[in-house]
C-alpha positions as CSV (number, residue, x, y, z in Angstrom):
1,P,0.0,0.0,0.0
2,Y,3.0,2.3,0.4
3,G,4.0,4.7,-2.4
4,N,5.8,7.9,-3.2
5,A,8.8,6.7,-1.1
6,M,12.1,4.9,-1.8
7,A,13.2,4.0,1.8
8,G,12.3,4.4,5.4
9,I,8.6,3.5,4.9
10,F,6.5,3.2,8.1
11,D,2.9,3.8,9.1
12,L,2.4,6.3,11.9
13,Q,-0.9,5.9,13.8
14,M,-2.1,7.7,17.0
15,R,-3.4,5.4,19.7
16,K,-7.0,5.6,20.9
17,G,-7.9,7.2,24.3
18,N,-8.8,5.2,27.3
19,N,-12.5,4.3,27.1
20,Q,-12.7,3.0,30.7
21,K,-11.7,6.0,32.8
22,H,-10.6,9.6,32.6
23,E,-6.8,10.2,32.9
24,F,-4.8,13.4,33.1
25,W,-1.1,14.1,33.0
26,G,1.2,17.1,33.3
27,Q,5.0,17.4,32.8
28,M,7.5,20.2,33.2
29,G,11.2,20.3,32.4
30,F,13.9,22.7,31.3
31,N,12.9,22.3,27.7
32,G,9.1,22.5,27.9
33,I,5.8,22.1,29.6
34,E,3.2,19.5,28.6
35,A,-0.4,18.6,29.6
36,G,-2.9,16.0,28.3
37,S,-6.0,14.1,29.0
38,E,-7.8,11.0,27.7
39,G,-11.0,9.2,28.5
40,Y,-14.6,8.3,27.5
41,F,-17.5,10.4,26.3
42,S,-20.1,8.2,27.8
43,K,-20.2,5.1,29.9
44,N,-22.9,3.8,27.5
45,N,-20.4,3.2,24.6
46,T,-16.7,2.8,23.9
47,S,-16.1,6.1,22.2
48,S,-13.0,8.0,23.5
49,Y,-10.8,11.1,23.3
50,L,-7.1,11.9,23.6
51,V,-5.6,15.4,23.7
52,S,-2.2,16.9,24.6
53,Y,-0.4,20.2,24.4
54,R,3.3,21.2,24.7
55,Y,5.0,24.6,24.9
56,S,8.7,25.5,25.0
57,I,10.1,26.8,28.3
58,P,12.9,28.8,26.5
59,D,10.3,30.8,24.6
60,L,8.4,31.4,27.8
61,M,11.5,32.6,29.6
62,E,12.3,35.0,26.7
63,K,8.8,36.5,27.0
64,L,9.5,37.1,30.7
65,G,12.6,39.0,29.8
66,F,15.4,36.4,30.0
67,Y,17.0,36.6,26.5
68,S,19.9,34.3,25.6
69,G,20.5,35.5,22.1
70,I,19.2,32.3,20.5
71,T,15.9,30.9,21.7
72,P,14.3,27.8,20.1
73,K,10.5,28.2,20.1
74,Y,7.9,25.4,19.7
75,Q,4.4,24.4,20.6
76,D,2.2,21.6,19.4
77,F,-1.3,20.2,20.0
78,T,-2.6,16.7,19.2
79,M,-6.0,15.3,19.3
80,K,-7.8,12.0,18.5
81,L,-11.5,11.4,18.8
82,N,-12.8,7.9,18.3
83,F,-16.5,7.2,17.9
84,D,-17.8,3.6,17.9
85,I,-21.0,4.3,16.0
86,N,-22.1,0.6,16.2
87,K,-20.6,-2.8,15.9
88,K,-19.9,-2.3,12.1
89,N,-19.1,1.4,11.9
90,Q,-16.2,3.3,13.4
91,L,-15.3,7.0,12.9
92,S,-12.1,8.7,14.1
93,V,-10.9,12.3,13.9
94,I,-7.3,13.3,14.2
95,G,-6.0,16.8,14.6
96,L,-2.4,18.1,14.9
97,Y,-0.9,21.6,15.1
98,G,2.8,22.3,15.4
99,S,4.9,25.4,15.2
100,S,8.6,25.9,15.7
101,G,11.1,28.7,15.1
102,I,14.5,30.1,15.9
103,N,15.7,33.6,15.3
104,F,19.2,34.9,16.0
105,V,21.8,37.4,14.9
106,T,25.4,36.0,14.6
107,S,27.0,38.9,16.5
108,E,24.7,38.3,19.5
109,V,25.4,34.7,19.9
110,G,29.1,34.6,19.0
111,V,32.2,36.7,18.4
112,V,32.6,38.3,15.0
113,E,36.3,38.8,14.4
114,F,37.5,41.9,12.6
115,D,40.4,41.5,10.3
116,E,41.9,44.3,8.2
117,D,42.7,41.8,5.4
118,L,39.0,41.1,4.9
119,L,37.4,42.8,1.9
120,G,34.2,43.1,3.9
121,Q,33.0,41.9,7.4
122,Y,29.4,40.9,7.6
123,D,26.9,40.1,10.4
124,Q,24.1,37.7,9.6
125,R,20.5,37.4,10.8
126,I,18.6,34.2,10.4
127,K,14.9,33.5,11.0
128,I,13.3,30.1,10.7
129,D,9.5,29.7,11.2
130,A,7.5,26.6,10.4
131,K,3.9,25.7,11.0
132,T,2.1,22.5,10.3
133,Y,-1.7,21.8,10.4
134,I,-3.2,18.3,10.0
135,L,-6.9,17.3,10.1
136,G,-8.0,13.8,9.2
137,V,-11.2,11.8,9.3
138,T,-11.3,8.0,9.0
139,H,-14.4,5.8,8.6
140,S,-14.4,2.1,8.6
141,I,-17.3,-0.3,8.0
142,D,-17.5,-4.1,8.2
143,F,-19.8,-5.2,5.4
144,T,-19.4,-8.8,6.6
145,P,-17.0,-10.5,9.0
146,K,-14.7,-11.1,6.1
147,T,-15.0,-7.7,4.2
148,K,-14.0,-4.3,5.5
149,L,-13.9,-0.8,3.8
150,T,-11.8,2.0,5.2
151,T,-11.9,5.6,3.9
152,L,-9.7,8.5,4.9
153,L,-10.1,12.2,4.1
154,S,-7.4,14.5,5.3
155,F,-6.0,18.0,5.0
156,V,-2.3,19.0,5.6
157,R,-0.9,22.5,5.6
158,S,2.8,23.2,5.7
159,D,3.9,26.8,6.1
160,T,7.6,27.7,6.2
161,H,9.4,31.0,6.1
162,M,13.2,31.3,6.2
163,P,14.9,34.7,5.5
164,V,18.7,35.1,5.8
165,D,20.0,38.7,5.8
166,T,23.5,40.2,6.0
167,M,24.8,43.5,7.1
168,S,28.3,45.1,6.7
169,L,30.0,45.8,10.0
170,R,32.5,48.1,8.4
171,Q,30.2,50.6,6.7
172,P,28.6,53.2,9.0
173,N,24.7,53.2,9.1
174,A,24.7,49.9,7.2
175,E,21.3,48.2,6.7
176,W,20.2,44.6,6.5
177,K,20.2,43.2,3.0
178,T,18.6,40.0,1.7
179,L,20.9,37.1,1.1
180,W,18.3,34.4,0.9
181,D,14.5,34.4,1.4
182,E,12.4,31.3,1.2
183,Q,8.6,31.0,1.6
184,A,6.7,27.8,1.1
185,L,3.0,27.4,1.7
186,E,1.6,24.0,0.7
187,D,-1.9,22.6,1.2
188,K,-2.5,18.9,0.5
189,Y,-6.0,17.4,0.3
190,S,-6.1,13.6,0.3
191,L,-8.7,11.0,-0.2
192,Y,-7.8,7.4,0.4
193,S,-9.9,4.3,0.4
194,K,-9.1,0.6,0.7
195,I,-11.1,-2.6,0.8
196,E,-9.9,-5.9,2.5
197,H,-11.5,-9.3,2.0
198,R,-10.5,-12.5,3.7
199,F,-11.4,-15.5,1.5
200,S,-10.4,-17.8,4.4
201,Y,-8.2,-17.9,7.4
202,T,-5.2,-18.4,5.2
203,S,-5.8,-15.9,2.3
204,L,-6.4,-12.2,2.2
205,I,-6.7,-9.7,-0.7
206,E,-6.4,-5.9,-0.3
207,A,-6.8,-3.1,-2.8
208,G,-6.9,0.7,-2.6
209,V,-6.7,4.1,-4.3
210,K,-5.4,7.4,-3.1
211,Y,-5.5,10.9,-4.6
212,D,-3.4,13.8,-3.3
213,L,-4.2,17.4,-4.5
214,Y,-1.4,19.8,-3.9
215,N,-2.1,23.5,-3.8
216,V,1.3,25.3,-3.6
217,N,2.6,28.8,-3.2
218,Y,6.4,28.8,-3.4
219,L,8.7,31.8,-3.4
220,E,12.5,31.8,-3.1
221,K,14.9,34.7,-3.7
222,E,18.7,34.7,-3.5
223,S,21.4,37.3,-3.8
224,Y,24.0,36.6,-6.5
225,S,27.3,38.4,-7.0
226,D,26.9,38.3,-10.8
227,E,24.6,40.1,-13.2
228,R,21.5,38.3,-11.7
229,G,21.6,40.4,-8.5
230,I,18.7,39.3,-6.3
231,F,17.2,36.6,-8.5
232,T,13.9,34.7,-7.9
233,N,14.8,31.1,-8.1
234,V,11.2,29.8,-7.5
235,D,7.9,31.6,-8.0
236,E,5.0,29.3,-8.3
237,K,1.3,29.4,-7.5
238,G,-0.8,26.5,-8.6
239,N,-2.0,23.0,-8.0
240,F,-1.3,19.4,-9.3
241,G,-2.4,15.9,-8.4
242,L,-0.8,12.6,-7.6
243,W,-2.8,9.4,-8.2
244,R,-2.0,6.1,-6.6
245,A,-3.5,2.6,-6.7
246,Y,-2.5,-0.8,-5.4
247,A,-3.6,-4.4,-5.0
248,Q,-1.9,-7.2,-3.0
249,Y,-2.7,-10.8,-2.1
250,R,-1.4,-12.8,0.9
251,Q,-1.5,-16.6,1.2
252,N,-0.6,-18.7,4.2
253,I,0.7,-22.1,3.1
254,A,0.8,-24.9,5.7
255,S,1.1,-22.3,8.6
256,R,4.9,-22.2,8.0
257,L,5.1,-20.1,4.8
258,I,3.4,-16.8,4.1
259,L,3.6,-15.4,0.5
260,T,2.6,-11.9,-0.5
261,G,2.5,-10.3,-3.9
262,G,1.2,-7.1,-5.2
263,L,1.3,-4.2,-7.7
264,H,1.5,-0.5,-7.0
265,G,1.1,2.4,-9.5
266,M,1.5,6.2,-9.5
267,Y,0.6,9.0,-11.9
268,L,1.6,12.6,-11.6
269,D,-0.7,14.8,-13.7
270,M,1.6,17.8,-13.7
271,N,3.9,16.3,-16.3
272,N,2.2,13.0,-17.1
273,T,4.8,10.9,-15.3
274,Y,3.8,7.4,-14.2
275,S,5.3,4.2,-12.7
276,V,4.2,0.6,-12.2
277,E,5.9,-1.2,-9.3
278,P,5.6,-5.0,-8.6
279,R,6.5,-6.2,-5.1
280,F,6.7,-9.5,-3.3
281,G,7.5,-10.9,0.1
282,A,7.9,-14.3,1.7
283,R,8.1,-15.4,5.4
284,Y,9.1,-18.9,6.3
285,T,9.2,-20.4,9.8
286,P,10.7,-24.0,9.5
287,V,10.6,-24.6,13.2
288,P,9.2,-22.5,16.1
289,K,11.3,-19.5,17.1
290,H,13.2,-19.4,13.8
291,T,12.0,-17.2,10.9
292,F,13.4,-16.3,7.5
293,A,12.0,-13.4,5.5
294,L,12.7,-12.2,1.9
295,A,11.2,-9.1,0.3
296,G,11.8,-7.1,-2.8
297,G,10.2,-4.7,-5.2
298,L,10.3,-1.4,-7.1
299,Y,9.6,1.9,-5.5
300,S,9.2,5.5,-6.9
301,Q,9.1,8.9,-5.5
302,M,8.5,12.5,-6.6
303,I,11.5,14.8,-6.3
304,P,11.1,17.5,-3.6
305,R,8.2,19.4,-5.0
306,S,9.7,22.9,-5.2
307,F,12.5,21.5,-7.5
308,Y,9.9,21.2,-10.3
309,F,9.6,25.0,-10.4
310,I,13.2,26.1,-10.4
311,R,13.6,29.1,-12.7
312,T,16.7,29.1,-14.9
313,L,18.1,31.5,-17.4
314,T,18.6,30.3,-20.9
315,P,21.6,31.5,-23.1
316,Q,19.1,33.9,-24.7
317,G,18.3,35.5,-21.3
318,E,14.8,33.9,-21.1
319,I,13.5,32.1,-18.0
320,E,12.3,28.5,-18.2
321,L,11.3,25.8,-15.7
322,S,14.0,23.4,-16.6
323,N,13.0,20.7,-14.1
324,K,9.3,20.5,-14.6
325,K,9.4,17.4,-16.9
326,L,11.5,15.3,-14.5
327,G,10.3,11.8,-13.9
328,F,10.0,9.9,-10.6
329,M,13.2,8.9,-8.8
330,K,13.2,5.0,-8.6
331,S,14.7,2.2,-6.7
332,A,14.9,-1.6,-6.7
333,H,15.1,-3.0,-3.2
334,A,15.9,-6.4,-1.9
335,D,16.0,-7.5,1.8
336,F,16.7,-10.8,3.5
337,S,16.4,-11.4,7.3
338,Y,16.7,-14.1,9.9
339,S,15.0,-13.9,13.3
340,W,15.5,-16.1,16.4
341,S,13.5,-15.9,19.6
342,F,16.0,-17.9,21.7
343,A,14.2,-17.2,25.0
344,S,10.8,-16.0,26.1
345,D,12.1,-12.4,26.5
346,W,15.1,-12.4,24.1
347,H,15.1,-11.8,20.4
348,F,17.9,-11.8,17.8
349,K,17.7,-10.5,14.2
350,A,20.2,-10.4,11.3
351,E,19.3,-8.5,8.1
352,T,21.0,-7.6,4.9
353,Y,19.7,-5.3,2.2
354,Y,20.6,-3.9,-1.2
355,Q,19.0,-0.8,-2.8
356,W,19.7,0.2,-6.4
357,L,18.7,3.8,-7.1
358,Y,18.1,5.0,-10.7
359,N,16.4,7.9,-12.6
360,I,18.1,10.2,-10.0
361,P,18.2,13.9,-11.0
362,V,21.7,15.1,-11.7
363,K,23.1,18.1,-13.7
364,N,23.0,17.7,-17.4
365,D,26.8,17.8,-17.7
366,P,29.3,14.8,-17.6
367,N,31.7,17.0,-15.6
368,E,29.3,17.8,-12.8
369,T,29.0,15.8,-9.6
370,Y,25.7,17.2,-8.2
371,T,23.0,14.7,-7.2
372,I,19.6,15.4,-5.7
373,L,20.3,12.5,-3.3
374,Q,22.4,14.9,-1.3
375,A,20.0,17.9,-1.3
376,G,19.7,19.1,2.3
377,G,22.6,16.9,3.4
378,A,24.6,17.0,6.5
379,G,25.3,20.5,7.9
380,E,23.0,22.3,5.4
381,N,20.4,24.7,6.9
382,V,18.7,25.1,3.5
383,I,18.2,22.9,0.5
384,M,20.3,24.3,-2.3
385,R,18.1,23.8,-5.4
386,E,19.5,23.3,-8.9
387,G,18.0,23.6,-12.3
388,N,18.8,21.9,-15.6
389,L,18.5,18.5,-14.1
390,V,18.0,15.2,-15.9
391,N,16.9,11.7,-14.7
392,K,20.3,10.1,-15.4
393,G,22.0,9.5,-12.0
394,T,22.2,6.3,-10.0
395,G,23.0,5.3,-6.5
396,K,23.5,2.3,-4.2
397,N,22.7,1.7,-0.5
398,Y,23.7,-1.7,0.9
399,G,24.6,-3.1,4.3
400,I,24.1,-5.7,7.0
401,E,22.4,-5.2,10.4
402,F,22.4,-7.1,13.6
403,S,20.2,-6.5,16.6
404,I,19.6,-8.2,19.9
405,E,16.7,-7.2,22.2
406,K,15.5,-8.2,25.6
407,Y,12.0,-7.2,26.3
408,M,11.1,-5.6,29.7
409,S,11.2,-8.5,32.2
410,K,13.0,-9.2,35.5
411,N,13.2,-5.4,36.0
412,Y,15.3,-4.6,33.0
413,Y,15.4,-4.2,29.2
414,L,18.2,-4.1,26.6
415,L,18.4,-3.2,22.9
416,F,21.6,-3.3,20.9
417,N,21.8,-2.6,17.2
418,S,24.8,-2.5,14.8
419,T,24.8,-1.6,11.1
420,L,27.6,-1.7,8.6
421,Y,26.7,0.0,5.3
422,R,27.8,1.9,2.2
423,S,26.1,4.7,0.3
424,T,27.4,5.8,-3.1
425,Y,26.2,7.5,-6.3
426,T,27.2,8.3,-9.9
427,N,26.2,11.1,-12.2
428,G,25.1,8.6,-14.8
429,F,27.3,9.8,-17.6
430,N,30.2,7.5,-16.7
431,K,31.0,4.7,-14.2
432,K,32.8,6.9,-11.7
433,E,31.4,6.3,-8.3
434,W,31.5,8.6,-5.2
435,S,30.4,8.3,-1.6
436,T,27.4,10.3,-0.6
437,V,27.7,12.7,2.3
438,F,25.9,10.1,4.4
439,D,28.4,7.3,3.8
440,G,29.5,6.9,7.4
441,K,30.0,3.1,7.0
442,Y,28.9,2.1,10.5
443,L,26.3,2.8,13.2
444,F,25.9,1.3,16.7
445,N,23.1,2.0,19.1
446,L,22.6,0.8,22.7
447,A,19.6,1.4,24.9
448,S,19.1,-0.2,28.3
449,G,17.2,0.4,31.5
450,Y,16.6,-1.0,35.0
451,E,13.8,-0.5,37.5
452,L,14.0,-1.3,41.2
453,T,10.7,-1.7,42.9
454,L,10.6,-0.7,46.6
455,K,7.9,-0.8,49.2
456,K,4.8,1.4,49.4
457,G,4.7,2.1,45.6
458,W,8.2,3.5,45.2
459,T,10.2,2.7,42.1
460,L,13.7,3.8,41.2
461,F,14.8,3.7,37.6
462,A,17.8,4.3,35.4
463,D,18.2,4.3,31.6
464,V,21.1,4.8,29.3
465,K,21.2,5.5,25.6
466,S,24.4,5.5,23.5
467,S,25.2,6.0,19.8
468,L,28.4,5.7,17.8
469,A,28.4,6.6,14.1
470,G,30.9,7.2,11.3
471,G,31.2,10.9,10.5
472,T,29.6,12.6,7.5
473,R,31.7,13.2,4.4
474,Y,32.7,16.3,2.6
475,T,34.7,17.5,-0.5
476,P,37.9,19.3,0.3
477,V,38.6,22.8,-1.1
478,F,41.7,24.2,-2.6
479,E,42.7,26.3,0.4
480,E,45.1,28.8,-1.3
481,E,42.9,29.2,-4.4
482,S,39.8,29.7,-2.3
483,K,41.6,32.3,-0.1
484,Q,42.9,34.2,-3.2
485,Q,39.6,34.1,-5.2
486,R,37.4,34.9,-2.1
487,R,35.1,32.0,-3.0
488,L,35.1,28.3,-2.4
489,V,37.0,26.3,-5.0
490,Y,36.3,22.6,-4.5
491,D,38.7,19.8,-5.5
492,N,36.2,17.9,-7.7
493,S,38.7,15.1,-8.1
494,R,38.1,14.2,-4.4
495,I,34.3,14.2,-4.1
496,N,33.3,13.4,-0.5
497,E,36.7,11.8,0.0
498,L,37.2,13.3,3.5
499,Q,35.3,12.5,6.6
500,V,34.7,14.4,9.9
501,R,35.4,12.7,13.1
502,Y,33.0,10.0,14.4
503,Y,29.8,10.9,16.2
504,F,29.4,9.7,19.8
505,R,26.8,10.5,22.4
506,T,25.7,8.9,25.7
507,D,22.6,10.0,27.6
508,L,21.8,8.9,31.2
509,R,18.4,9.2,32.9
510,I,17.8,8.5,36.6
511,G,14.7,9.1,38.7
512,Y,11.9,7.8,40.8
513,R,8.2,7.0,40.3
514,K,5.7,6.9,43.1
515,N,2.3,5.3,42.8
516,W,-0.2,6.9,45.1
517,K,-3.9,5.9,45.5
518,R,-5.2,7.9,42.6
519,F,-2.2,9.4,40.9
520,T,1.4,8.8,40.0
521,D,4.3,11.3,40.1
522,E,7.7,10.9,38.5
523,L,10.9,13.0,38.8
524,A,13.8,12.3,36.4
525,I,17.2,13.9,35.8
526,D,18.5,13.6,32.3
527,L,22.2,13.9,31.8
528,Q,22.4,14.5,28.0
529,N,25.7,13.9,26.3
530,V,27.2,12.9,29.7
531,T,30.7,12.7,28.3
532,N,30.5,16.3,27.0
533,R,31.7,15.3,23.5
534,K,31.5,18.2,21.0
535,N,30.1,16.4,18.0
536,I,30.4,18.1,14.6
537,Y,27.2,19.4,13.0
538,G,29.1,20.7,9.9
539,L,32.2,22.5,8.6
540,S,32.6,26.0,7.3
541,F,35.7,27.3,5.4
542,D,37.2,30.6,6.5
543,L,38.1,32.4,3.3
544,N,40.2,34.9,5.3
545,K,42.4,32.3,7.2
546,G,42.2,29.6,4.5
547,T,41.2,27.0,7.1
548,Y,38.2,25.0,8.2
549,S,36.2,25.8,11.3
550,E,33.8,23.3,13.0
551,M,30.2,23.9,13.8
552,L,29.5,21.9,17.0
553,L,26.5,20.4,18.5
554,Q,25.4,20.9,22.1
555,G,27.8,19.4,24.8
556,F,26.8,18.2,28.2
557,M,23.3,19.4,29.2
558,P,21.5,18.4,32.4
559,M,17.7,18.4,32.3
560,V,15.1,17.9,35.1
561,T,11.6,16.7,34.3
562,Y,8.7,16.3,36.7
563,R,5.5,14.4,35.5
564,V,2.2,13.7,37.2
565,N,-0.5,11.3,36.1
566,F,-3.9,10.9,37.8
567,S,-7.3,9.5,36.9
568,L,-10.9,9.9,37.8
């Protein structure tokens, strides 16, 4: 049923509220305040509600007069209403609202060094504001015990504004000037319907259709040093639709083997692009506790939507939308896994995968190394959009993953995951292959926790999370040439050849939980990045000094959180 994606596919669903009693909770910490409630509408049926709200403490402190120079702001509201109309009909309503933003001026959060050799010294002002609105209604009806129809109607609005301004620190009475200004308002109206029919206990067929109508308003301006000046890269108001349909059949054979096969199709009416994607899966359990699984198929995805409307200058000085006819990015994916439940509360899994990417947009030039696979890559605050792209590039992602998990029992849990992988691409004009910026080669994660139950409802707990990952990659610059020409001159013979140091972070959480007669309270201390390692977010090249400088993530940060849950 999944489409318009090439990897990382999952289904996010909000749980139903408690239909047996009313529950409330509140939480406060250094980063935010949260409150919520769930319960039933009437004792005569099983309908329920679930609502919650969060607000950032740093934003609240700034409103009270405590200004730190850089203040992250966020708030969000979530809601789910579930109505059991009768035994055959169910209706649910989901609503979400989220907003986030961060505004700062470089000189107010750091030191701007003045150097006489600089041709110009500039301050920078950055504002990032984003809002998301989601409203969805789902209705399901059981025609018979074997046949079910589900229909979803939804509305999603995404509203983003990101201006970046600069100002000279050497000129008297200087004013802010636009360096970059991006505004993106997008409304998506969706209608999705699927029908499921079970022929017997061992066979099931499912089919569905989905239509997404996009109403967009994109505007992006950028300041160039050449004759373009402040040029409008994107300026689009309009709408287009994406159609999807699928069907799949699942058959259980002798209770040990499950086979699934299906077909998925997509059509983009903006440029008459379509794709047909066969998929299959098999799950085999030769003996209890041991399971093998094999899956494969084709997947397609639209490019980031604003890329379709990039405005480029022709040699004749005219403006054209050079990306509007781009087709879907595509991938062929194969996955094989083995699972072993070697104890009632322990589970081991090994998995290997291979993903071949093709039809990837790249520059229409054999000497260029740009690929859309890296758009918005590591350390980039904005997605640098390019025009004159063609569906000629390729890519590969492959690796092996091992995980071992102990479910919560005997007062503790454990999850360890290790991944060895590669991520590469080509420009499609030749066989030269480069690493992507994400080609860190390894990733290890550990999460574990222990609870000690004491008398009179007291519980002490401790949790630890740790991650180790290979650093992101980057292309070196010619240092002397860059310094002399006052611009970045990349060594394109060494694309993504260098790598920043590895990422490592460990978080520790300790606290207590007390169960009272009608409520529970919990106090926790979070020691985030307890080793105080300064991991690298990105690199910037100092044109004046001719050297790299590191942009670092947050070091050690203690947090205190207090939470209360009570019911009626």
